[in-house]
Biotite code that builds the C-alpha atoms (Angstrom):
import biotite.structure as struc

atoms = struc.array([
    struc.Atom([-3.152, 6.849, -19.682], chain_id="A", res_id=1, res_name="GLU", atom_name="CA", element="C"),
    struc.Atom([-1.473, 7.556, -16.376], chain_id="A", res_id=2, res_name="THR", atom_name="CA", element="C"),
    struc.Atom([1.913, 8.214, -16.641], chain_id="A", res_id=3, res_name="ASP", atom_name="CA", element="C"),
    struc.Atom([4.031, 6.029, -14.374], chain_id="A", res_id=4, res_name="ILE", atom_name="CA", element="C"),
    struc.Atom([7.311, 6.006, -16.274], chain_id="A", res_id=5, res_name="MET", atom_name="CA", element="C"),
    struc.Atom([7.908, 9.756, -17.522], chain_id="A", res_id=6, res_name="SER", atom_name="CA", element="C"),
    struc.Atom([10.429, 8.207, -19.706], chain_id="A", res_id=7, res_name="SER", atom_name="CA", element="C"),
    struc.Atom([13.170, 5.320, -20.086], chain_id="A", res_id=8, res_name="ASP", atom_name="CA", element="C"),
    struc.Atom([15.427, 7.230, -17.459], chain_id="A", res_id=9, res_name="GLN", atom_name="CA", element="C"),
    struc.Atom([13.012, 9.157, -14.895], chain_id="A", res_id=10, res_name="THR", atom_name="CA", element="C"),
    struc.Atom([10.263, 8.552, -12.772], chain_id="A", res_id=11, res_name="THR", atom_name="CA", element="C"),
    struc.Atom([7.823, 10.486, -10.760], chain_id="A", res_id=12, res_name="ASN", atom_name="CA", element="C"),
    struc.Atom([8.535, 11.205, -7.176], chain_id="A", res_id=13, res_name="PHE", atom_name="CA", element="C"),
    struc.Atom([5.160, 13.048, -6.339], chain_id="A", res_id=14, res_name="GLY", atom_name="CA", element="C"),
    struc.Atom([5.280, 16.023, -8.720], chain_id="A", res_id=15, res_name="PHE", atom_name="CA", element="C"),
    struc.Atom([9.100, 15.922, -9.608], chain_id="A", res_id=16, res_name="GLN", atom_name="CA", element="C"),
    struc.Atom([11.049, 13.554, -12.013], chain_id="A", res_id=17, res_name="ASN", atom_name="CA", element="C"),
    struc.Atom([13.620, 11.800, -10.870], chain_id="A", res_id=18, res_name="VAL", atom_name="CA", element="C"),
    struc.Atom([16.378, 9.349, -12.028], chain_id="A", res_id=19, res_name="PRO", atom_name="CA", element="C"),
    struc.Atom([14.656, 5.820, -11.631], chain_id="A", res_id=20, res_name="ILE", atom_name="CA", element="C"),
    struc.Atom([17.199, 4.409, -9.834], chain_id="A", res_id=21, res_name="GLU", atom_name="CA", element="C"),
    struc.Atom([17.198, 7.273, -7.218], chain_id="A", res_id=22, res_name="ARG", atom_name="CA", element="C"),
    struc.Atom([13.356, 6.845, -6.775], chain_id="A", res_id=23, res_name="LYS", atom_name="CA", element="C"),
    struc.Atom([13.635, 3.723, -4.024], chain_id="A", res_id=24, res_name="ASN", atom_name="CA", element="C"),
    struc.Atom([15.716, 5.525, -1.839], chain_id="A", res_id=25, res_name="ALA", atom_name="CA", element="C"),
    struc.Atom([13.860, 9.023, -1.593], chain_id="A", res_id=26, res_name="LEU", atom_name="CA", element="C"),
    struc.Atom([10.963, 6.688, -0.918], chain_id="A", res_id=27, res_name="VAL", atom_name="CA", element="C"),
    struc.Atom([13.030, 5.014, 1.989], chain_id="A", res_id=28, res_name="ARG", atom_name="CA", element="C"),
    struc.Atom([13.816, 8.319, 3.686], chain_id="A", res_id=29, res_name="ASP", atom_name="CA", element="C"),
    struc.Atom([10.524, 9.604, 3.827], chain_id="A", res_id=30, res_name="VAL", atom_name="CA", element="C"),
    struc.Atom([9.260, 6.478, 5.532], chain_id="A", res_id=31, res_name="PHE", atom_name="CA", element="C"),
    struc.Atom([12.287, 6.395, 7.788], chain_id="A", res_id=32, res_name="ASN", atom_name="CA", element="C"),
    struc.Atom([11.179, 10.362, 8.616], chain_id="A", res_id=33, res_name="SER", atom_name="CA", element="C"),
    struc.Atom([7.463, 9.106, 9.171], chain_id="A", res_id=34, res_name="VAL", atom_name="CA", element="C"),
    struc.Atom([7.817, 5.600, 10.709], chain_id="A", res_id=35, res_name="ALA", atom_name="CA", element="C"),
    struc.Atom([7.629, 6.971, 14.490], chain_id="A", res_id=36, res_name="PRO", atom_name="CA", element="C"),
    struc.Atom([4.307, 8.749, 13.772], chain_id="A", res_id=37, res_name="ASN", atom_name="CA", element="C"),
    struc.Atom([3.117, 6.550, 10.743], chain_id="A", res_id=38, res_name="TYR", atom_name="CA", element="C"),
    struc.Atom([-0.036, 5.055, 12.576], chain_id="A", res_id=39, res_name="ASP", atom_name="CA", element="C"),
    struc.Atom([-1.189, 8.631, 14.153], chain_id="A", res_id=40, res_name="LEU", atom_name="CA", element="C"),
    struc.Atom([-0.781, 10.230, 11.198], chain_id="A", res_id=41, res_name="MET", atom_name="CA", element="C"),
    struc.Atom([-2.749, 7.563, 9.338], chain_id="A", res_id=42, res_name="ASN", atom_name="CA", element="C"),
    struc.Atom([-5.762, 8.477, 11.558], chain_id="A", res_id=43, res_name="ASP", atom_name="CA", element="C"),
    struc.Atom([-5.342, 12.181, 11.621], chain_id="A", res_id=44, res_name="LEU", atom_name="CA", element="C"),
    struc.Atom([-4.953, 11.975, 7.878], chain_id="A", res_id=45, res_name="MET", atom_name="CA", element="C"),
    struc.Atom([-8.052, 10.045, 7.028], chain_id="A", res_id=46, res_name="SER", atom_name="CA", element="C"),
    struc.Atom([-9.984, 11.097, 10.183], chain_id="A", res_id=47, res_name="PHE", atom_name="CA", element="C"),
    struc.Atom([-9.371, 7.257, 11.120], chain_id="A", res_id=48, res_name="GLY", atom_name="CA", element="C"),
    struc.Atom([-11.417, 6.287, 8.428], chain_id="A", res_id=49, res_name="ILE", atom_name="CA", element="C"),
    struc.Atom([-8.159, 4.338, 6.935], chain_id="A", res_id=50, res_name="HIS", atom_name="CA", element="C"),
    struc.Atom([-9.308, 1.696, 9.809], chain_id="A", res_id=51, res_name="ARG", atom_name="CA", element="C"),
    struc.Atom([-12.862, 1.010, 8.146], chain_id="A", res_id=52, res_name="LEU", atom_name="CA", element="C"),
    struc.Atom([-11.222, 0.839, 4.784], chain_id="A", res_id=53, res_name="TRP", atom_name="CA", element="C"),
    struc.Atom([-8.441, -1.862, 6.039], chain_id="A", res_id=54, res_name="LYS", atom_name="CA", element="C"),
    struc.Atom([-11.449, -3.758, 7.831], chain_id="A", res_id=55, res_name="SER", atom_name="CA", element="C"),
    struc.Atom([-13.122, -3.464, 4.329], chain_id="A", res_id=56, res_name="SER", atom_name="CA", element="C"),
    struc.Atom([-10.347, -5.122, 2.638], chain_id="A", res_id=57, res_name="LEU", atom_name="CA", element="C"),
    struc.Atom([-10.228, -8.094, 5.037], chain_id="A", res_id=58, res_name="LEU", atom_name="CA", element="C"),
    struc.Atom([-13.979, -8.876, 4.960], chain_id="A", res_id=59, res_name="ASP", atom_name="CA", element="C"),
    struc.Atom([-13.312, -9.179, 1.042], chain_id="A", res_id=60, res_name="TRP", atom_name="CA", element="C"),
    struc.Atom([-10.224, -11.238, 1.754], chain_id="A", res_id=61, res_name="LEU", atom_name="CA", element="C"),
    struc.Atom([-12.054, -13.487, 4.418], chain_id="A", res_id=62, res_name="GLY", atom_name="CA", element="C"),
    struc.Atom([-9.152, -14.932, 6.428], chain_id="A", res_id=63, res_name="PRO", atom_name="CA", element="C"),
    struc.Atom([-8.507, -18.427, 6.611], chain_id="A", res_id=64, res_name="HIS", atom_name="CA", element="C"),
    struc.Atom([-6.697, -20.628, 9.411], chain_id="A", res_id=65, res_name="PRO", atom_name="CA", element="C"),
    struc.Atom([-4.635, -22.572, 6.640], chain_id="A", res_id=66, res_name="LYS", atom_name="CA", element="C"),
    struc.Atom([-4.004, -19.571, 4.146], chain_id="A", res_id=67, res_name="LYS", atom_name="CA", element="C"),
    struc.Atom([-0.841, -18.186, 4.077], chain_id="A", res_id=68, res_name="VAL", atom_name="CA", element="C"),
    struc.Atom([-0.789, -13.943, 3.618], chain_id="A", res_id=69, res_name="LEU", atom_name="CA", element="C"),
    struc.Atom([2.241, -11.845, 2.086], chain_id="A", res_id=70, res_name="LEU", atom_name="CA", element="C"),
    struc.Atom([1.330, -8.294, 3.386], chain_id="A", res_id=71, res_name="ASP", atom_name="CA", element="C"),
    struc.Atom([3.718, -6.231, 0.888], chain_id="A", res_id=72, res_name="VAL", atom_name="CA", element="C"),
    struc.Atom([4.683, -2.742, 1.858], chain_id="A", res_id=73, res_name="ALA", atom_name="CA", element="C"),
    struc.Atom([2.782, -3.748, 5.147], chain_id="A", res_id=74, res_name="GLY", atom_name="CA", element="C"),
    struc.Atom([5.340, -1.435, 7.219], chain_id="A", res_id=75, res_name="GLY", atom_name="CA", element="C"),
    struc.Atom([3.713, -1.011, 10.866], chain_id="A", res_id=76, res_name="THR", atom_name="CA", element="C"),
    struc.Atom([1.697, -4.304, 10.695], chain_id="A", res_id=77, res_name="GLY", atom_name="CA", element="C"),
    struc.Atom([-1.850, -3.178, 10.511], chain_id="A", res_id=78, res_name="ASP", atom_name="CA", element="C"),
    struc.Atom([-2.924, -5.754, 8.073], chain_id="A", res_id=79, res_name="ILE", atom_name="CA", element="C"),
    struc.Atom([-0.974, -8.408, 9.539], chain_id="A", res_id=80, res_name="ALA", atom_name="CA", element="C"),
    struc.Atom([-2.414, -7.796, 12.913], chain_id="A", res_id=81, res_name="ALA", atom_name="CA", element="C"),
    struc.Atom([-6.206, -7.849, 11.507], chain_id="A", res_id=82, res_name="ARG", atom_name="CA", element="C"),
    struc.Atom([-5.508, -10.730, 9.501], chain_id="A", res_id=83, res_name="TYR", atom_name="CA", element="C"),
    struc.Atom([-4.218, -12.753, 12.517], chain_id="A", res_id=84, res_name="ARG", atom_name="CA", element="C"),
    struc.Atom([-7.095, -11.372, 15.024], chain_id="A", res_id=85, res_name="SER", atom_name="CA", element="C"),
    struc.Atom([-9.461, -12.516, 12.476], chain_id="A", res_id=86, res_name="ARG", atom_name="CA", element="C"),
    struc.Atom([-8.311, -16.330, 12.580], chain_id="A", res_id=87, res_name="GLY", atom_name="CA", element="C"),
    struc.Atom([-6.065, -15.992, 9.229], chain_id="A", res_id=88, res_name="GLY", atom_name="CA", element="C"),
    struc.Atom([-3.002, -18.494, 9.220], chain_id="A", res_id=89, res_name="GLY", atom_name="CA", element="C"),
    struc.Atom([0.695, -17.188, 8.888], chain_id="A", res_id=90, res_name="LYS", atom_name="CA", element="C"),
    struc.Atom([1.521, -13.833, 7.704], chain_id="A", res_id=91, res_name="VAL", atom_name="CA", element="C"),
    struc.Atom([4.799, -12.378, 5.977], chain_id="A", res_id=92, res_name="PHE", atom_name="CA", element="C"),
    struc.Atom([4.866, -9.051, 6.366], chain_id="A", res_id=93, res_name="VAL", atom_name="CA", element="C"),
    struc.Atom([7.494, -7.309, 3.555], chain_id="A", res_id=94, res_name="CYS", atom_name="CA", element="C"),
    struc.Atom([8.617, -3.985, 3.450], chain_id="A", res_id=95, res_name="ASP", atom_name="CA", element="C"),
    struc.Atom([11.528, -2.059, 2.051], chain_id="A", res_id=96, res_name="ILE", atom_name="CA", element="C"),
    struc.Atom([12.027, -0.029, 5.207], chain_id="A", res_id=97, res_name="ASN", atom_name="CA", element="C"),
    struc.Atom([13.717, -1.450, 8.222], chain_id="A", res_id=98, res_name="GLN", atom_name="CA", element="C"),
    struc.Atom([12.575, 1.404, 10.658], chain_id="A", res_id=99, res_name="SER", atom_name="CA", element="C"),
    struc.Atom([8.773, 0.811, 9.522], chain_id="A", res_id=100, res_name="MET", atom_name="CA", element="C"),
    struc.Atom([9.195, -3.160, 10.130], chain_id="A", res_id=101, res_name="LEU", atom_name="CA", element="C"),
    struc.Atom([10.722, -2.158, 13.831], chain_id="A", res_id=102, res_name="GLU", atom_name="CA", element="C"),
    struc.Atom([7.724, -0.041, 14.704], chain_id="A", res_id=103, res_name="ALA", atom_name="CA", element="C"),
    struc.Atom([5.056, -2.573, 13.466], chain_id="A", res_id=104, res_name="GLY", atom_name="CA", element="C"),
    struc.Atom([6.827, -5.339, 15.439], chain_id="A", res_id=105, res_name="LYS", atom_name="CA", element="C"),
    struc.Atom([7.342, -3.408, 18.131], chain_id="A", res_id=106, res_name="ALA", atom_name="CA", element="C"),
    struc.Atom([3.663, -2.290, 18.212], chain_id="A", res_id=107, res_name="LYS", atom_name="CA", element="C"),
    struc.Atom([2.206, -5.871, 17.800], chain_id="A", res_id=108, res_name="ILE", atom_name="CA", element="C"),
    struc.Atom([4.377, -7.251, 20.478], chain_id="A", res_id=109, res_name="GLU", atom_name="CA", element="C"),
    struc.Atom([3.328, -4.705, 22.784], chain_id="A", res_id=110, res_name="LYS", atom_name="CA", element="C"),
    struc.Atom([-0.338, -5.238, 22.014], chain_id="A", res_id=111, res_name="LYS", atom_name="CA", element="C"),
    struc.Atom([-0.843, -8.840, 21.822], chain_id="A", res_id=112, res_name="SER", atom_name="CA", element="C"),
    struc.Atom([2.440, -10.521, 22.600], chain_id="A", res_id=113, res_name="GLY", atom_name="CA", element="C"),
    struc.Atom([4.405, -12.911, 19.533], chain_id="A", res_id=114, res_name="PRO", atom_name="CA", element="C"),
    struc.Atom([2.017, -13.569, 16.770], chain_id="A", res_id=115, res_name="ALA", atom_name="CA", element="C"),
    struc.Atom([2.725, -16.069, 13.787], chain_id="A", res_id=116, res_name="ASP", atom_name="CA", element="C"),
    struc.Atom([3.997, -12.998, 11.679], chain_id="A", res_id=117, res_name="ILE", atom_name="CA", element="C"),
    struc.Atom([7.513, -12.936, 10.058], chain_id="A", res_id=118, res_name="GLU", atom_name="CA", element="C"),
    struc.Atom([8.947, -9.656, 8.950], chain_id="A", res_id=119, res_name="TRP", atom_name="CA", element="C"),
    struc.Atom([10.831, -9.336, 6.105], chain_id="A", res_id=120, res_name="ILE", atom_name="CA", element="C"),
    struc.Atom([12.829, -6.619, 4.703], chain_id="A", res_id=121, res_name="CYS", atom_name="CA", element="C"),
    struc.Atom([12.478, -6.258, 0.910], chain_id="A", res_id=122, res_name="GLY", atom_name="CA", element="C"),
    struc.Atom([11.412, -4.914, -2.005], chain_id="A", res_id=123, res_name="ASP", atom_name="CA", element="C"),
    struc.Atom([7.975, -5.083, -3.685], chain_id="A", res_id=124, res_name="ALA", atom_name="CA", element="C"),
    struc.Atom([9.778, -5.194, -7.333], chain_id="A", res_id=125, res_name="GLU", atom_name="CA", element="C"),
    struc.Atom([11.947, -8.315, -6.395], chain_id="A", res_id=126, res_name="SER", atom_name="CA", element="C"),
    struc.Atom([10.293, -9.990, -3.458], chain_id="A", res_id=127, res_name="LEU", atom_name="CA", element="C"),
    struc.Atom([12.526, -12.453, -1.556], chain_id="A", res_id=128, res_name="PRO", atom_name="CA", element="C"),
    struc.Atom([9.712, -14.979, -1.696], chain_id="A", res_id=129, res_name="VAL", atom_name="CA", element="C"),
    struc.Atom([9.526, -18.286, -3.582], chain_id="A", res_id=130, res_name="SER", atom_name="CA", element="C"),
    struc.Atom([7.293, -18.745, -6.545], chain_id="A", res_id=131, res_name="ASP", atom_name="CA", element="C"),
    struc.Atom([3.654, -19.963, -5.941], chain_id="A", res_id=132, res_name="ARG", atom_name="CA", element="C"),
    struc.Atom([4.262, -19.651, -2.023], chain_id="A", res_id=133, res_name="SER", atom_name="CA", element="C"),
    struc.Atom([1.605, -17.706, -0.642], chain_id="A", res_id=134, res_name="VAL", atom_name="CA", element="C"),
    struc.Atom([-2.177, -17.821, -0.466], chain_id="A", res_id=135, res_name="ASP", atom_name="CA", element="C"),
    struc.Atom([-2.870, -14.262, -0.527], chain_id="A", res_id=136, res_name="ALA", atom_name="CA", element="C"),
    struc.Atom([-1.059, -11.149, -1.273], chain_id="A", res_id=137, res_name="TYR", atom_name="CA", element="C"),
    struc.Atom([-2.174, -7.710, 0.074], chain_id="A", res_id=138, res_name="THR", atom_name="CA", element="C"),
    struc.Atom([-0.988, -4.371, -0.453], chain_id="A", res_id=139, res_name="ILE", atom_name="CA", element="C"),
    struc.Atom([-2.442, -1.359, 1.324], chain_id="A", res_id=140, res_name="ALA", atom_name="CA", element="C"),
    struc.Atom([-1.211, 2.246, 0.387], chain_id="A", res_id=141, res_name="PHE", atom_name="CA", element="C"),
    struc.Atom([2.336, 0.808, -0.852], chain_id="A", res_id=142, res_name="GLY", atom_name="CA", element="C"),
    struc.Atom([1.810, 0.506, -4.463], chain_id="A", res_id=143, res_name="LEU", atom_name="CA", element="C"),
    struc.Atom([1.936, 3.948, -5.258], chain_id="A", res_id=144, res_name="ARG", atom_name="CA", element="C"),
    struc.Atom([5.357, 4.084, -3.886], chain_id="A", res_id=145, res_name="ASN", atom_name="CA", element="C"),
    struc.Atom([7.002, 1.490, -6.039], chain_id="A", res_id=146, res_name="VAL", atom_name="CA", element="C"),
    struc.Atom([9.007, 2.524, -9.030], chain_id="A", res_id=147, res_name="THR", atom_name="CA", element="C"),
    struc.Atom([7.428, 0.212, -11.548], chain_id="A", res_id=148, res_name="SER", atom_name="CA", element="C"),
    struc.Atom([3.852, -0.672, -10.840], chain_id="A", res_id=149, res_name="ILE", atom_name="CA", element="C"),
    struc.Atom([3.845, -3.264, -13.556], chain_id="A", res_id=150, res_name="PRO", atom_name="CA", element="C"),
    struc.Atom([7.242, -4.821, -12.145], chain_id="A", res_id=151, res_name="ASN", atom_name="CA", element="C"),
    struc.Atom([5.320, -5.125, -8.602], chain_id="A", res_id=152, res_name="ALA", atom_name="CA", element="C"),
    struc.Atom([2.225, -6.737, -10.113], chain_id="A", res_id=153, res_name="LEU", atom_name="CA", element="C"),
    struc.Atom([3.954, -9.083, -12.041], chain_id="A", res_id=154, res_name="ARG", atom_name="CA", element="C"),
    struc.Atom([5.790, -10.249, -8.710], chain_id="A", res_id=155, res_name="GLU", atom_name="CA", element="C"),
    struc.Atom([2.550, -10.337, -7.069], chain_id="A", res_id=156, res_name="ALA", atom_name="CA", element="C"),
    struc.Atom([1.383, -13.073, -9.297], chain_id="A", res_id=157, res_name="ARG", atom_name="CA", element="C"),
    struc.Atom([4.681, -14.729, -9.067], chain_id="A", res_id=158, res_name="ARG", atom_name="CA", element="C"),
    struc.Atom([4.398, -15.699, -5.645], chain_id="A", res_id=159, res_name="VAL", atom_name="CA", element="C"),
    struc.Atom([0.844, -16.416, -5.501], chain_id="A", res_id=160, res_name="LEU", atom_name="CA", element="C"),
    struc.Atom([-0.365, -20.105, -5.774], chain_id="A", res_id=161, res_name="ARG", atom_name="CA", element="C"),
    struc.Atom([-2.666, -20.835, -8.435], chain_id="A", res_id=162, res_name="PRO", atom_name="CA", element="C"),
    struc.Atom([-5.961, -20.042, -6.989], chain_id="A", res_id=163, res_name="GLY", atom_name="CA", element="C"),
    struc.Atom([-4.325, -17.196, -4.901], chain_id="A", res_id=164, res_name="GLY", atom_name="CA", element="C"),
    struc.Atom([-5.809, -14.024, -4.389], chain_id="A", res_id=165, res_name="ARG", atom_name="CA", element="C"),
    struc.Atom([-4.361, -10.469, -4.749], chain_id="A", res_id=166, res_name="PHE", atom_name="CA", element="C"),
    struc.Atom([-5.657, -7.719, -3.036], chain_id="A", res_id=167, res_name="LEU", atom_name="CA", element="C"),
    struc.Atom([-4.520, -3.979, -3.123], chain_id="A", res_id=168, res_name="CYS", atom_name="CA", element="C"),
    struc.Atom([-6.083, -0.933, -0.993], chain_id="A", res_id=169, res_name="LEU", atom_name="CA", element="C"),
    struc.Atom([-5.186, 2.316, -2.221], chain_id="A", res_id=170, res_name="GLU", atom_name="CA", element="C"),
    struc.Atom([-5.911, 5.982, -2.704], chain_id="A", res_id=171, res_name="PHE", atom_name="CA", element="C"),
    struc.Atom([-8.038, 6.495, -5.940], chain_id="A", res_id=172, res_name="SER", atom_name="CA", element="C"),
    struc.Atom([-9.849, 8.925, -7.771], chain_id="A", res_id=173, res_name="LYS", atom_name="CA", element="C"),
    struc.Atom([-12.990, 10.226, -6.469], chain_id="A", res_id=174, res_name="PRO", atom_name="CA", element="C"),
    struc.Atom([-16.254, 9.188, -8.130], chain_id="A", res_id=175, res_name="ALA", atom_name="CA", element="C"),
    struc.Atom([-18.000, 12.348, -7.116], chain_id="A", res_id=176, res_name="ILE", atom_name="CA", element="C"),
    struc.Atom([-17.409, 15.591, -8.884], chain_id="A", res_id=177, res_name="ALA", atom_name="CA", element="C"),
    struc.Atom([-18.346, 17.988, -5.648], chain_id="A", res_id=178, res_name="PHE", atom_name="CA", element="C"),
    struc.Atom([-15.773, 15.986, -3.539], chain_id="A", res_id=179, res_name="ILE", atom_name="CA", element="C"),
    struc.Atom([-12.628, 16.722, -5.596], chain_id="A", res_id=180, res_name="ASN", atom_name="CA", element="C"),
    struc.Atom([-12.141, 20.813, -4.450], chain_id="A", res_id=181, res_name="PRO", atom_name="CA", element="C"),
    struc.Atom([-12.650, 20.287, -0.952], chain_id="A", res_id=182, res_name="ILE", atom_name="CA", element="C"),
    struc.Atom([-10.445, 17.059, -1.234], chain_id="A", res_id=183, res_name="TYR", atom_name="CA", element="C"),
    struc.Atom([-7.813, 19.136, -3.179], chain_id="A", res_id=184, res_name="ASP", atom_name="CA", element="C"),
    struc.Atom([-7.786, 21.926, -0.871], chain_id="A", res_id=185, res_name="ALA", atom_name="CA", element="C"),
    struc.Atom([-7.420, 19.436, 2.262], chain_id="A", res_id=186, res_name="TYR", atom_name="CA", element="C"),
    struc.Atom([-4.942, 17.477, 0.468], chain_id="A", res_id=187, res_name="SER", atom_name="CA", element="C"),
    struc.Atom([-2.594, 20.164, -0.465], chain_id="A", res_id=188, res_name="PHE", atom_name="CA", element="C"),
    struc.Atom([-3.053, 22.952, 1.969], chain_id="A", res_id=189, res_name="LYS", atom_name="CA", element="C"),
    struc.Atom([-3.989, 21.014, 5.298], chain_id="A", res_id=190, res_name="ILE", atom_name="CA", element="C"),
    struc.Atom([-2.272, 17.772, 5.326], chain_id="A", res_id=191, res_name="LEU", atom_name="CA", element="C"),
    struc.Atom([1.421, 19.035, 5.014], chain_id="A", res_id=192, res_name="PRO", atom_name="CA", element="C"),
    struc.Atom([0.738, 21.585, 7.720], chain_id="A", res_id=193, res_name="GLU", atom_name="CA", element="C"),
    struc.Atom([-0.505, 18.350, 9.834], chain_id="A", res_id=194, res_name="ILE", atom_name="CA", element="C"),
    struc.Atom([2.499, 16.575, 8.676], chain_id="A", res_id=195, res_name="GLY", atom_name="CA", element="C"),
    struc.Atom([4.722, 19.608, 9.806], chain_id="A", res_id=196, res_name="ASP", atom_name="CA", element="C"),
    struc.Atom([3.132, 19.680, 13.086], chain_id="A", res_id=197, res_name="PHE", atom_name="CA", element="C"),
    struc.Atom([2.754, 16.148, 14.020], chain_id="A", res_id=198, res_name="VAL", atom_name="CA", element="C"),
    struc.Atom([5.842, 14.544, 12.167], chain_id="A", res_id=199, res_name="ALA", atom_name="CA", element="C"),
    struc.Atom([7.953, 17.747, 11.958], chain_id="A", res_id=200, res_name="ASN", atom_name="CA", element="C"),
    struc.Atom([8.294, 16.711, 8.211], chain_id="A", res_id=201, res_name="ASP", atom_name="CA", element="C"),
    struc.Atom([6.083, 19.067, 5.905], chain_id="A", res_id=202, res_name="ARG", atom_name="CA", element="C"),
    struc.Atom([8.033, 17.428, 2.535], chain_id="A", res_id=203, res_name="ASN", atom_name="CA", element="C"),
    struc.Atom([7.713, 14.008, 3.428], chain_id="A", res_id=204, res_name="ALA", atom_name="CA", element="C"),
    struc.Atom([3.484, 14.650, 3.568], chain_id="A", res_id=205, res_name="TYR", atom_name="CA", element="C"),
    struc.Atom([3.521, 16.879, 0.601], chain_id="A", res_id=206, res_name="LYS", atom_name="CA", element="C"),
    struc.Atom([5.137, 13.931, -1.310], chain_id="A", res_id=207, res_name="TYR", atom_name="CA", element="C"),
    struc.Atom([2.465, 11.209, -0.179], chain_id="A", res_id=208, res_name="LEU", atom_name="CA", element="C"),
    struc.Atom([-0.138, 13.747, -1.442], chain_id="A", res_id=209, res_name="VAL", atom_name="CA", element="C"),
    struc.Atom([1.279, 14.120, -4.616], chain_id="A", res_id=210, res_name="GLU", atom_name="CA", element="C"),
    struc.Atom([2.040, 10.432, -4.929], chain_id="A", res_id=211, res_name="SER", atom_name="CA", element="C"),
    struc.Atom([-1.707, 10.133, -4.708], chain_id="A", res_id=212, res_name="ILE", atom_name="CA", element="C"),
    struc.Atom([-2.434, 12.192, -7.332], chain_id="A", res_id=213, res_name="ARG", atom_name="CA", element="C"),
    struc.Atom([0.319, 10.477, -9.946], chain_id="A", res_id=214, res_name="LYS", atom_name="CA", element="C"),
    struc.Atom([-1.257, 6.993, -9.156], chain_id="A", res_id=215, res_name="PHE", atom_name="CA", element="C"),
    struc.Atom([-3.492, 5.457, -11.706], chain_id="A", res_id=216, res_name="PRO", atom_name="CA", element="C"),
    struc.Atom([-7.175, 5.906, -11.488], chain_id="A", res_id=217, res_name="ASP", atom_name="CA", element="C"),
    struc.Atom([-9.516, 2.706, -11.129], chain_id="A", res_id=218, res_name="GLN", atom_name="CA", element="C"),
    struc.Atom([-9.664, 1.823, -14.476], chain_id="A", res_id=219, res_name="ILE", atom_name="CA", element="C"),
    struc.Atom([-6.146, 2.354, -15.314], chain_id="A", res_id=220, res_name="ASP", atom_name="CA", element="C"),
    struc.Atom([-5.198, 0.380, -12.512], chain_id="A", res_id=221, res_name="LEU", atom_name="CA", element="C"),
    struc.Atom([-7.392, -2.529, -13.564], chain_id="A", res_id=222, res_name="GLU", atom_name="CA", element="C"),
    struc.Atom([-5.805, -2.671, -16.890], chain_id="A", res_id=223, res_name="GLN", atom_name="CA", element="C"),
    struc.Atom([-2.271, -3.020, -15.153], chain_id="A", res_id=224, res_name="HIS", atom_name="CA", element="C"),
    struc.Atom([-3.429, -5.487, -13.160], chain_id="A", res_id=225, res_name="ILE", atom_name="CA", element="C"),
    struc.Atom([-5.107, -7.620, -15.975], chain_id="A", res_id=226, res_name="ASN", atom_name="CA", element="C"),
    struc.Atom([-1.505, -6.854, -18.121], chain_id="A", res_id=227, res_name="SER", atom_name="CA", element="C"),
    struc.Atom([0.504, -8.543, -15.021], chain_id="A", res_id=228, res_name="ALA", atom_name="CA", element="C"),
    struc.Atom([-1.504, -11.775, -15.530], chain_id="A", res_id=229, res_name="GLY", atom_name="CA", element="C"),
    struc.Atom([-4.066, -11.618, -12.699], chain_id="A", res_id=230, res_name="LEU", atom_name="CA", element="C"),
    struc.Atom([-7.258, -12.588, -13.375], chain_id="A", res_id=231, res_name="GLU", atom_name="CA", element="C"),
    struc.Atom([-11.092, -11.835, -12.658], chain_id="A", res_id=232, res_name="LYS", atom_name="CA", element="C"),
    struc.Atom([-10.273, -8.505, -11.557], chain_id="A", res_id=233, res_name="SER", atom_name="CA", element="C"),
    struc.Atom([-12.664, -5.883, -9.914], chain_id="A", res_id=234, res_name="SER", atom_name="CA", element="C"),
    struc.Atom([-12.601, -3.230, -7.781], chain_id="A", res_id=235, res_name="TYR", atom_name="CA", element="C"),
    struc.Atom([-14.747, -1.238, -4.949], chain_id="A", res_id=236, res_name="ARG", atom_name="CA", element="C"),
    struc.Atom([-14.927, 2.178, -4.348], chain_id="A", res_id=237, res_name="ASN", atom_name="CA", element="C"),
    struc.Atom([-14.547, 3.396, -1.031], chain_id="A", res_id=238, res_name="LEU", atom_name="CA", element="C"),
    struc.Atom([-15.834, 6.803, 0.736], chain_id="A", res_id=239, res_name="SER", atom_name="CA", element="C"),
    struc.Atom([-17.198, 7.875, -3.002], chain_id="A", res_id=240, res_name="GLY", atom_name="CA", element="C"),
    struc.Atom([-13.579, 6.535, -4.590], chain_id="A", res_id=241, res_name="GLY", atom_name="CA", element="C"),
    struc.Atom([-10.991, 8.399, -2.451], chain_id="A", res_id=242, res_name="ILE", atom_name="CA", element="C"),
    struc.Atom([-9.990, 5.262, -2.027], chain_id="A", res_id=243, res_name="ALA", atom_name="CA", element="C"),
    struc.Atom([-10.487, 1.698, -3.685], chain_id="A", res_id=244, res_name="ALA", atom_name="CA", element="C"),
    struc.Atom([-9.997, -1.854, -3.385], chain_id="A", res_id=245, res_name="ILE", atom_name="CA", element="C"),
    struc.Atom([-8.735, -3.944, -6.079], chain_id="A", res_id=246, res_name="HIS", atom_name="CA", element="C"),
    struc.Atom([-9.068, -7.944, -6.371], chain_id="A", res_id=247, res_name="SER", atom_name="CA", element="C"),
    struc.Atom([-7.760, -10.296, -8.660], chain_id="A", res_id=248, res_name="ALA", atom_name="CA", element="C"),
    struc.Atom([-6.607, -14.031, -8.848], chain_id="A", res_id=249, res_name="TRP", atom_name="CA", element="C"),
    struc.Atom([-3.735, -16.143, -10.063], chain_id="A", res_id=250, res_name="ARG", atom_name="CA", element="C"),
    struc.Atom([-5.673, -19.039, -12.105], chain_id="A", res_id=251, res_name="LEU", atom_name="CA", element="C"),
])
């Protein structure tokens, strides 16, 4: 069982234990720091593979012009822009970090002009969104940054209409043993150096790597999704389990 909450009063921030009430601010600081270079860093960190992973997420979702999407922790608008460009309906992007939202808004307006995207600053654990108001909920590389995964998943269920779809794309546990040592060396030795060089923030990227290791594996996360009352859950491994997409429904 993955240690999500270390005790009643503390939670993990990477490999550190911190008071629960401090985690949001610490995560916000990380993303304030990396916002200007976030997209570039994603490309460098994943050799551009995150683009293929996001395409897989959209393939599985199947955008529809009448379906409203809420993309949580949607920061720089990658999922939102892809959903719209594939013919999807209205999108709400919700992120706790205003500087990430500003970066996303500027990027999309520069690229494609105004899109039917609404930008909301809000917390995944208490979404400023009505009950049963969206057809799809996506969260890509955001669930591991929340303080309480069960709370965020319950919120996902709350805002989905009956028949609505939940999809989560997140780093996971490699399913092929020989990947592990290479992946560890890359994550702990090389990534913080790239973060230092490109974003001038080694610690932010050290946190991001550690947060991946503290995140529940595929089976644990599926159990959390089921416990939140979402149903018909399943997952697909990407790149040998380095990332995974979890799917479920509000019935």
